[in-house]
MARTI-155925 format. One line per field, with one value per residue (C-alpha): residue in three letters; chain; x, y, z. Coordinates in Angstrom, 1 decimal, padded with zeros to 4 digits, m for minus. Example, Ala and Ser with C-alpha at 12.3 -4.5 7.8 and 13.67 -1.06 7.14 Angstrom:
<recs>
type	ala; ser
mol	A; A
u	012.3; 013.7
v	m004.5; m001.1
w	007.8; 007.1
</recs>
This chain:
<recs>
type	unk; unk; unk; unk; unk; unk; unk; unk; unk; unk; unk; unk; unk; unk; unk; unk; unk; unk; unk; unk; unk; unk; unk; unk; unk; unk; unk; unk; unk; unk; unk; unk; unk; unk; unk; unk; unk; unk; unk; unk; unk; unk; unk; unk; unk; unk; unk; unk; unk; unk; unk; unk; unk; unk; unk; unk; unk; unk; unk; unk; unk; unk; unk; unk; unk; unk; unk; unk; unk; unk; unk; unk; unk; unk; unk; unk; unk; unk; unk; unk; unk; unk; unk; unk; unk; unk; unk; unk; unk; unk; unk; unk; unk; unk; unk; unk; unk; unk; unk; unk; unk; unk; unk; unk; unk; unk; unk; unk; unk; unk; unk; unk; unk; unk; unk; unk; unk; unk; unk; unk; unk; unk; unk; unk; unk; unk; unk; unk; unk; unk; unk; unk; unk; unk; unk; unk; unk; unk; unk; unk; unk; unk; unk; unk; unk; unk; unk; unk; unk; unk; unk; unk; unk; unk; unk; unk; unk; unk; unk; unk; unk; unk; unk; unk; unk; unk; unk; unk; unk; unk; unk; unk; unk; unk; unk; unk; unk; unk; unk; unk; unk; unk; unk; unk; unk; unk; unk; unk; unk; unk; unk; unk; unk; unk; unk; unk; unk; unk; unk; unk; unk; unk; unk; unk; unk; unk; unk; unk; unk; unk; unk; unk; unk; unk; unk; unk; unk; unk; unk; unk; unk; unk; unk; unk; unk; unk; unk; unk; unk; unk; unk; unk; unk; unk; unk; unk; unk; unk; unk; unk; unk; unk; unk; unk; unk; unk; unk; unk; unk; unk; unk; unk; unk; unk; unk; unk; unk; unk; unk; unk; unk; unk; unk; unk; unk; unk; unk; unk; unk; unk; unk; unk; unk; unk; unk; unk; unk; unk; unk; unk; unk; unk; unk; unk; unk; unk; unk; unk; unk; unk; unk; unk; unk; unk; unk; unk; unk; unk; unk; unk; unk; unk; unk; unk; unk; unk; unk; unk; unk; unk; unk; unk; unk; unk; unk; unk; unk; unk; unk; unk; unk; unk; unk; unk; unk; unk; unk; unk; unk; unk; unk; unk; unk; unk; unk; unk; unk; unk; unk; unk; unk; unk; unk; unk; unk; unk; unk; unk; unk; unk; unk; unk; unk; unk; unk; unk; unk; unk; unk; unk; unk; unk; unk; unk; unk; unk; unk; unk; unk; unk; unk; unk; unk; unk; unk; unk; unk; unk; unk; unk; unk; unk; unk; unk; unk; unk; unk; unk; unk; unk; unk; unk; unk; unk; unk; unk; unk; unk; unk; unk; unk; unk; unk; unk; unk; unk; unk; unk; unk; unk; unk; unk; unk; unk; unk; unk; unk; unk; unk; unk; unk; unk; unk; unk; unk; unk; unk; unk; unk; unk; unk; unk; unk; unk; unk; unk; unk; unk; unk; unk; unk; unk; unk; unk; unk; unk; unk; unk; unk; unk; unk; unk; unk; unk; unk; unk; unk; unk; unk; unk; unk; unk; unk; unk; unk; unk; unk; unk; unk; unk; unk; unk; unk; unk; unk; unk; unk; unk; unk; unk; unk; unk; unk; unk; unk; unk; unk; unk; unk; unk; unk; unk; unk; unk; unk; unk
mol	A; A; A; A; A; A; A; A; A; A; A; A; A; A; A; A; A; A; A; A; A; A; A; A; A; A; A; A; A; A; A; A; A; A; A; A; A; A; A; A; A; A; A; A; A; A; A; A; A; A; A; A; A; A; A; A; A; A; A; A; A; A; A; A; A; A; A; A; A; A; A; A; A; A; A; A; A; A; A; A; A; A; A; A; A; A; A; A; A; A; A; A; A; A; A; A; A; A; A; A; A; A; A; A; A; A; A; A; A; A; A; A; A; A; A; A; A; A; A; A; A; A; A; A; A; A; A; A; A; A; A; A; A; A; A; A; A; A; A; A; A; A; A; A; A; A; A; A; A; A; A; A; A; A; A; A; A; A; A; A; A; A; A; A; A; A; A; A; A; A; A; A; A; A; A; A; A; A; A; A; A; A; A; A; A; A; A; A; A; A; A; A; A; A; A; A; A; A; A; A; A; A; A; A; A; A; A; A; A; A; A; A; A; A; A; A; A; A; A; A; A; A; A; A; A; A; A; A; A; A; A; A; A; A; A; A; A; A; A; A; A; A; A; A; A; A; A; A; A; A; A; A; A; A; A; A; A; A; A; A; A; A; A; A; A; A; A; A; A; A; A; A; A; A; A; A; A; A; A; A; A; A; A; A; A; A; A; A; A; A; A; A; A; A; A; A; A; A; A; A; A; A; A; A; A; A; A; A; A; A; A; A; A; A; A; A; A; A; A; A; A; A; A; A; A; A; A; A; A; A; A; A; A; A; A; A; A; A; A; A; A; A; A; A; A; A; A; A; A; A; A; A; A; A; A; A; A; A; A; A; A; A; A; A; A; A; A; A; A; A; A; A; A; A; A; A; A; A; A; A; A; A; A; A; A; A; A; A; A; A; A; A; A; A; A; A; A; A; A; A; A; A; A; A; A; A; A; A; A; A; A; A; A; A; A; A; A; A; A; A; A; A; A; A; A; A; A; A; A; A; A; A; A; A; A; A; A; A; A; A; A; A; A; A; A; A; A; A; A; A; A; A; A; A; A; A; A; A; A; A; A; A; A; A; A; A; A; A; A; A; A; A; A; A; A; A; A; A; A; A; A; A; A; A; A; A; A; A; A; A; A; A; A; A; A; A
u	000.0; 001.2; 000.7; 001.7; 001.7; 001.1; 002.2; 003.2; 005.3; 002.8; m000.2; m000.2; m002.9; m001.3; 001.6; 001.1; 000.9; 003.2; 000.3; m001.3; 000.9; m000.3; m001.7; m004.0; m003.7; m006.8; m007.3; m008.7; m007.6; m003.8; m003.0; m001.7; m001.6; 000.6; 001.4; 003.3; 003.2; 004.2; 005.9; 007.5; 008.8; 012.6; 012.8; 010.8; 012.3; 012.1; 008.5; 007.3; 007.5; 008.6; 011.7; 011.2; 007.9; 009.4; 011.9; 009.3; 007.2; 010.1; 011.0; 007.5; 008.2; 004.7; 004.2; 001.0; m000.8; m004.6; m005.4; m007.3; m010.1; m012.1; m015.2; m013.4; m013.3; m017.1; m017.2; m013.9; m013.2; m009.8; m009.2; m009.0; m005.9; m003.7; m001.9; m000.1; m000.6; m001.3; m004.1; m005.9; m009.4; m010.1; m013.2; m015.4; m014.9; m018.4; m017.3; m015.1; m016.6; m013.1; m011.6; m009.6; m006.8; m005.8; m002.2; m001.4; m002.8; m002.2; 001.3; 002.4; 001.1; 002.9; 006.2; 005.8; 005.1; 008.5; 010.3; 009.0; 009.2; 005.6; 003.0; m000.3; m003.7; m006.2; m009.8; m012.4; m015.3; m018.6; m020.5; m021.1; m019.5; m019.4; m018.0; m016.6; m014.7; m013.3; m012.1; m010.7; m008.6; m007.3; m006.3; m004.7; m002.7; m001.8; m001.7; 001.8; 000.8; m000.7; m004.2; m005.7; m005.5; m002.2; m000.6; m002.3; m000.4; 002.8; 002.2; 001.8; 005.3; 004.9; 006.3; 006.0; 002.7; 002.1; 001.1; m001.3; m002.2; m005.0; m008.1; m011.0; m014.5; m015.7; m015.7; m018.2; m021.2; m023.5; m023.1; m025.8; m023.1; m021.5; m022.0; m023.8; m024.9; m026.5; m028.4; m026.6; m028.3; m027.5; m023.9; m023.4; m024.7; m022.4; m019.4; m019.9; m020.0; m017.0; m015.0; m015.9; m014.6; m011.4; m010.8; m011.3; m008.5; m006.2; m007.5; m004.4; m005.6; m006.9; m010.3; m011.8; m015.6; m017.1; m018.2; m019.9; m018.5; m018.6; m020.4; m023.0; m024.4; m028.2; m027.5; m024.7; m024.2; m026.9; m024.9; m022.0; m024.2; m026.0; m022.8; m021.0; m023.9; m023.3; m019.4; m018.3; m016.8; m014.9; m013.9; m010.8; m011.3; m014.2; m013.5; m014.0; m013.8; m013.9; m012.7; m012.5; m013.0; m013.2; m016.5; m017.2; m013.8; m013.6; m010.1; m010.8; m013.6; m011.4; m008.5; m010.8; m011.7; m009.8; m012.6; m015.0; m012.5; m012.3; m016.1; m016.4; m013.8; m015.2; m018.8; m017.7; m015.7; m018.8; m020.9; m018.2; m018.1; m021.9; m022.0; m019.2; m021.2; m024.4; m022.6; m020.8; m017.6; m014.0; m012.9; m011.9; m012.9; m010.2; m010.6; m009.1; m009.4; m008.6; m009.6; m008.9; m007.6; m008.6; m010.6; m012.4; m010.2; m010.8; m014.6; m015.3; m012.4; m013.5; m016.7; m015.0; m013.2; m014.5; m015.9; m014.3; m010.6; m007.6; m005.8; m008.3; m007.3; m009.6; m009.3; m006.1; m006.2; m003.4; m002.9; m002.4; m000.4; m003.8; m004.5; m001.1; m002.1; m005.4; m003.5; m001.2; m004.2; m005.8; m002.5; m002.6; m006.2; m005.2; m002.4; m004.6; m006.7; m004.0; m005.4; m008.3; m007.3; m004.6; m004.6; m005.1; m004.6; m004.0; m006.1; m004.5; m000.8; 000.0; m001.9; m005.4; m006.0; m002.4; 000.8; 002.8; 002.2; 003.7; 003.6; 003.4; 006.8; 008.0; 008.9; 007.4; 007.1; 005.9; 002.7; 002.4; 000.6; 003.5; 005.5; 003.3; 002.8; 006.5; 007.4; 004.5; 005.5; 009.2; 008.6; 005.1; 005.8; 006.0; 004.0; 001.4; 001.1; m002.3; m001.6; m003.5; m003.2; m003.2; m003.9; m006.5; m009.5; m011.5; m015.3; m016.4; m019.9; m019.5; m017.2; m017.8; m014.6; m011.5; m008.0; m005.6; m003.1; m003.6; m000.9; 000.3; 003.3; 005.1; 007.6; 010.4; 011.9; 014.7; 015.9; 015.2; 013.3; 010.0; 008.5; 005.9; 003.7; 002.0; m000.3; m000.8; m004.3; m004.0; m004.0; m002.5; m000.4; 002.9; 002.6; 005.1; 005.4; 006.4; 006.4; 005.7; 006.5; 006.3; 008.5; 011.2; 014.2; 013.3; 015.4; 014.6; 017.0; 015.5; 017.4; 015.4; 012.7; 011.1; 008.8; 006.3; 005.1; 004.0; 002.3; m000.1; m002.6; m003.4; 000.2; 001.1; 003.9; 003.8; 005.9; 007.8; 008.1; 008.3; 009.9; 007.9; 006.5; 009.0; 009.9; 012.9; 015.0; 014.9; 017.6; 017.1; 019.5; 016.7; 013.9; 011.1; 010.1; 007.9; 005.4; 004.6; 001.0; m000.7; 002.1; 003.0; 005.8; 007.8; 009.8; 012.2; 013.5; 016.2; 015.6; 018.9
v	000.0; 003.5; 006.8; 010.1; 013.1; 016.4; 019.6; 023.2; 025.5; 028.2; 026.2; 026.3; 025.4; 027.2; 027.0; 024.3; 025.9; 024.0; 023.7; 021.1; 018.6; 019.3; 016.8; 016.4; 015.4; 014.8; 013.6; 010.4; 006.8; 006.5; 009.4; 011.5; 009.1; 006.2; 007.8; 011.1; 011.3; 008.4; 009.6; 006.2; 005.1; 004.6; 006.9; 009.7; 013.0; 015.1; 016.2; 012.7; 013.1; 010.0; 010.9; 008.1; 009.5; 013.0; 011.7; 010.1; 013.3; 015.6; 013.5; 014.2; 018.0; 018.8; 022.5; 022.6; 020.4; 020.8; 020.3; 019.3; 018.0; 016.7; 015.6; 015.9; 019.7; 020.2; 019.1; 020.5; 023.3; 024.7; 026.0; 022.3; 021.8; 024.7; 025.3; 022.8; 019.3; 017.7; 020.2; 019.6; 017.9; 014.6; 014.9; 012.7; 012.8; 012.3; 012.1; 009.0; 007.6; 008.0; 009.7; 012.8; 013.4; 016.8; 015.8; 016.8; 020.3; 023.5; 024.2; 020.6; 020.8; 024.0; 022.6; 019.4; 021.6; 023.4; 020.1; 018.7; 022.0; 022.7; 025.4; 024.9; 025.1; 025.5; 024.4; 026.2; 024.6; 026.0; 023.0; 023.4; 026.9; 030.2; 033.7; 034.2; 030.9; 031.4; 034.9; 034.1; 031.3; 033.5; 036.1; 033.4; 032.1; 035.2; 038.4; 039.4; 040.3; 042.9; 041.3; 038.7; 035.9; 036.6; 037.0; 033.7; 032.1; 033.5; 032.2; 028.8; 029.0; 030.5; 034.1; 034.5; 034.3; 031.3; 033.4; 030.8; 032.1; 029.7; 029.0; 026.6; 027.9; 024.5; 021.1; 019.2; 021.2; 019.8; 016.3; 014.9; 013.0; 016.2; 017.5; 020.8; 020.0; 023.0; 023.9; 025.8; 029.1; 028.4; 027.6; 030.3; 033.0; 031.9; 031.4; 034.8; 036.4; 034.4; 035.4; 039.0; 039.0; 037.3; 039.7; 042.6; 041.3; 040.5; 041.0; 039.1; 035.8; 033.2; 031.5; 028.4; 028.0; 024.5; 023.0; 019.6; 016.6; 014.7; 015.0; 012.3; 014.6; 015.3; 019.1; 019.1; 021.6; 023.8; 023.9; 025.6; 028.2; 029.2; 029.1; 031.3; 033.8; 034.3; 034.1; 035.5; 038.7; 036.9; 033.4; 033.0; 029.3; 026.8; 023.3; 019.9; 016.6; 013.1; 009.5; 006.8; 003.0; m000.3; m001.6; m003.7; m005.2; m003.8; m002.6; m000.8; 001.2; 002.0; 003.1; 005.6; 007.3; 010.4; 011.1; 011.5; 013.9; 015.8; 016.2; 017.2; 020.0; 021.2; 021.4; 023.3; 025.7; 026.4; 027.1; 029.5; 031.3; 031.5; 033.2; 035.5; 036.5; 036.9; 039.2; 041.0; 040.4; 040.6; 038.2; 034.6; 031.9; 029.3; 025.7; 023.9; 020.1; 019.6; 015.9; 013.3; 009.7; 006.1; 004.8; 001.4; m001.3; m001.0; m000.6; m004.0; m003.9; m000.5; m001.9; m004.1; m001.3; m000.6; 002.9; 005.6; 004.6; 006.8; 006.0; 003.4; 001.4; 003.2; 003.7; 001.9; 000.9; m001.2; 000.1; m002.1; m001.5; m000.9; 001.9; 003.5; 003.6; 005.4; 007.8; 008.6; 009.4; 011.6; 013.6; 014.0; 015.3; 017.8; 019.1; 019.3; 021.7; 023.8; 027.0; 026.8; 024.1; 025.9; 023.7; 019.9; 017.8; 014.1; 012.7; 011.6; 011.5; 008.8; 005.4; 006.8; 006.2; 007.3; 007.0; 006.3; 003.5; 002.8; 000.1; 001.1; 000.7; m000.7; 000.6; 002.8; 002.3; 003.8; 002.5; 002.0; 005.3; 007.2; 006.9; 008.7; 011.5; 011.7; 012.2; 014.5; 016.7; 016.6; 017.1; 018.5; 022.1; 024.0; 025.0; 022.4; 022.1; 021.7; 018.4; 016.1; 012.3; 010.1; 006.8; 004.0; 003.9; 001.3; 001.4; 001.4; 001.0; 003.9; 006.4; 005.8; 006.0; 006.0; 006.6; 003.9; 006.5; 009.2; 011.7; 015.1; 017.2; 019.8; 022.2; 023.6; 026.6; 027.1; 023.5; 023.3; 020.1; 018.5; 015.9; 013.6; 011.5; 008.6; 005.9; 003.0; 001.7; m001.2; m004.5; m006.4; m004.2; m002.3; 001.3; 002.9; 006.6; 009.4; 013.1; 015.7; 019.0; 022.1; 025.0; 022.8; 021.2; 018.5; 015.9; 015.8; 013.9; 011.4; 011.7; 009.4; 006.9; 006.1; 003.2; 001.8; m001.6; m004.9; m007.9; m008.3; m005.5; m006.6; m006.6; m004.2; m003.1; m004.1; m004.3; m007.3; m006.2; m002.5; m002.2; m004.9; m002.2; 000.6; 002.7; 001.6; 003.6; 002.1; 001.6; 004.7; 003.7; 001.9; 003.5; 003.8; 004.7; 002.0; 002.0; m001.6; m002.7; m001.5; 000.9; 004.4; 006.2; 009.4; 010.3; 013.3; 015.0; 017.6; 020.4; 022.3
w	000.0; m000.9; 000.9; m000.5; 001.7; m000.2; 001.6; 000.9; 002.9; 002.3; 003.6; 007.4; 009.8; 012.7; 015.3; 017.9; 021.4; 023.7; 026.1; 023.7; 025.6; 029.1; 031.6; 034.6; 038.2; 040.3; 043.9; 042.4; 043.1; 043.3; 041.0; 044.1; 047.0; 046.1; 042.7; 042.5; 046.4; 048.6; 051.8; 052.8; 049.4; 049.3; 046.2; 047.7; 048.5; 051.7; 050.5; 050.0; 046.2; 044.2; 042.3; 039.7; 038.9; 038.7; 036.1; 034.0; 034.0; 033.3; 030.3; 028.9; 029.1; 030.2; 030.1; 032.3; 034.7; 035.6; 039.3; 041.5; 039.4; 037.7; 039.5; 042.8; 042.7; 042.7; 046.4; 047.5; 050.1; 049.1; 052.7; 053.7; 051.6; 052.9; 056.3; 058.5; 057.2; 060.5; 061.1; 057.9; 058.1; 056.6; 054.3; 052.2; 048.4; 047.2; 043.5; 043.9; 047.3; 048.9; 051.9; 051.3; 053.9; 052.2; 052.9; 049.3; 048.9; 047.0; 048.3; 047.8; 044.2; 043.5; 044.9; 042.8; 039.7; 040.3; 040.6; 037.4; 035.5; 034.7; 035.3; 037.3; 035.9; 038.8; 038.7; 040.9; 042.6; 041.0; 042.2; 045.9; 046.1; 044.2; 043.9; 047.4; 047.6; 044.0; 044.4; 047.8; 046.3; 043.5; 046.1; 048.3; 045.5; 043.5; 045.5; 046.7; 050.3; 052.6; 052.7; 055.0; 052.4; 050.9; 054.3; 055.3; 052.4; 053.6; 057.1; 055.4; 054.1; 050.6; 050.7; 046.9; 045.2; 043.1; 040.0; 038.6; 035.1; 034.0; 036.0; 035.1; 035.9; 037.4; 035.8; 033.7; 035.1; 032.4; 033.9; 036.2; 038.1; 039.1; 042.7; 042.1; 038.5; 036.9; 033.8; 031.1; 032.3; 035.9; 035.2; 032.6; 035.0; 037.9; 035.7; 034.2; 037.6; 039.0; 035.9; 036.2; 039.8; 038.8; 035.9; 038.3; 040.3; 037.3; 033.8; 032.4; 034.0; 031.5; 032.2; 030.9; 030.7; 030.9; 027.6; 027.2; 028.9; 025.6; 022.4; 023.3; 026.1; 025.3; 025.8; 023.3; 021.6; 022.9; 026.2; 024.4; 022.8; 026.1; 028.2; 025.7; 025.7; 029.4; 029.5; 026.2; 027.8; 030.5; 029.1; 027.1; 026.3; 026.2; 027.5; 025.7; 027.4; 025.6; 026.4; 023.8; 024.2; 022.3; 023.7; 020.5; 020.4; 016.9; 016.1; 012.8; 014.4; 017.5; 015.3; 013.5; 016.9; 016.0; 013.4; 016.3; 018.1; 014.7; 014.5; 018.2; 017.8; 014.6; 015.9; 018.9; 016.8; 014.6; 017.8; 019.0; 015.7; 015.7; 019.0; 018.0; 014.9; 016.9; 019.4; 016.5; 018.4; 017.1; 019.8; 018.8; 021.3; 021.7; 023.0; 025.9; 025.4; 029.0; 029.4; 026.8; 026.7; 026.2; 029.2; 029.5; 030.8; 034.5; 034.7; 036.3; 038.7; 039.9; 041.1; 043.6; 045.5; 049.0; 049.7; 051.8; 051.6; 050.7; 047.5; 046.1; 043.1; 040.6; 036.9; 036.6; 033.0; 031.7; 028.2; 025.2; 022.0; 020.3; 022.8; 021.9; 018.2; 019.1; 021.4; 018.5; 016.2; 018.9; 019.2; 015.4; 015.7; 018.3; 016.1; 013.1; 015.0; 016.6; 015.1; 017.7; 020.3; 022.3; 025.4; 025.8; 028.9; 028.7; 031.6; 033.9; 034.5; 037.1; 037.7; 036.9; 033.1; 032.9; 030.8; 034.1; 036.5; 040.0; 042.6; 046.1; 047.7; 044.2; 040.8; 038.2; 034.5; 031.3; 029.7; 025.9; 025.5; 027.1; 023.9; 021.3; 023.8; 024.5; 020.8; 020.1; 023.0; 021.7; 018.0; 017.7; 018.7; 015.5; 012.4; 011.5; 007.7; 006.0; 004.2; 001.9; 001.8; m001.3; 000.4; 000.2; 002.5; 004.2; 004.8; 008.5; 009.8; 012.3; 010.6; 006.9; 004.6; 006.8; 005.4; 006.3; 007.3; 010.0; 009.6; 010.5; 009.3; 011.5; 010.2; 012.5; 010.8; 013.2; 013.1; 009.4; 009.9; 008.9; 011.3; 009.9; 012.4; 010.7; 012.1; 009.7; 010.5; 008.3; 010.1; 007.2; 004.9; 005.2; 004.0; 001.7; 002.6; 000.2; 001.0; m001.7; m000.2; m002.2; m001.1; 000.3; m001.3; m003.8; m002.0; 001.7; 003.8; 006.3; 009.5; 011.8; 011.7; 015.1; 015.1; 017.7; 016.6; 017.9; 016.2; 019.2; 019.5; 023.1; 024.3; 027.1; 029.6; 033.2; 036.3; 035.1; 031.5; 031.5; 028.1; 026.3; 024.0; 023.3; 020.3; 018.2; 015.8; 012.3; 009.7; 007.4; 004.5; 002.7; 000.6; 000.2; 003.8; 005.2; 008.0; 009.0; 009.5; 012.6; 013.6; 014.9; 013.1; 013.3; 010.2; 010.7; 007.6; 007.3; 004.8; 005.3
</recs>
């Protein structure tokens, strides 16, 4: 099978914001307790943070991490998570039916962010709380001093303000499962007033209004329209959430999941532009896809977990090679929409539907999905070109005509490099790749081919075989460039 990628130096979708490669930490399961924070682990530092996890996170070069939720935030009192740790109250986490000791709070998260080299993205509780709690948290975190709340932060050991730049106005408020669920009008009015108060404090802060929890919600996309009618003046971004699963055990349909992400993004963009036209506004509403991943493996196991424990084993999906291919396609979709999607958070980071797994008291390791994210983060930050593919398709009962190749091409002007990400969806045939790039030298030099491939789609990494599925660097002396069946590929070309 042949695939020709047609591109032009002059046809650019946009420049990928580095925040497309962000992630998410929630007080859920073992993401925090037993994941990034484990006080008695032999590899933990003086703050109880696991150094092996820090290393894996730093290697991903994640620019921003969303915290503390997620469903968790809609029942959370931020005041419980500050001050002396031994004086913090233990609370019920209604979202995940767990105990929350508040041992890992705001200061601990900020300290962890500094150690891994990332910026915080803070979510506000607009479920059980409102304007007062939200503006108080912003003042506590960001005001330099001289007020009751900023001086309270100082007394808690943080002399300098945290300077958190991005704030989420609640989480999934369209969901009936959410504590404090609201209608679009109820949420829109509250979010607008909270946003107004925050902008009065600091107009440079970036605010994310809640969009739909997924495109299957009965209120989608009217939710977006109503919320934007209320929040247009204060919101800088509208959120999108979506998870993908292989419920039918149908690989060809699962590998086409990025078409559902494409459609979701494009529909939300149309709604944003409709509201912009209706308001006769010059403002462009950008998108924050701040929850996305594959999620379905752990559903039955989660039902066996007892209630009201700390660090329950929840959502601990063991990812297959098939999942890694889908994640590669989803990353391509985000890059293809980089003109409007400026922020995206892989949910989550450690143990809970995560690229990184740990064992309490034991090792940590990278799951299969770690690797497409690692290379997209490393080589996806550039100008995304508007390519066309000449490649065969297959007919799918859910998504119609699906190209066998899912691809995106990124141009790095300073490095004089083109990076081509290709997922070969074919389960049977090798794909011969050729690149027809107008405006670049006729003979591009292939400098590296990185391949993630396995013959068993259900294969995975685990504690005993942490490198069972891992990228390999291919021999590049042979042409044409080949992407094996069911494979993720990165072809790096020099144009200097």
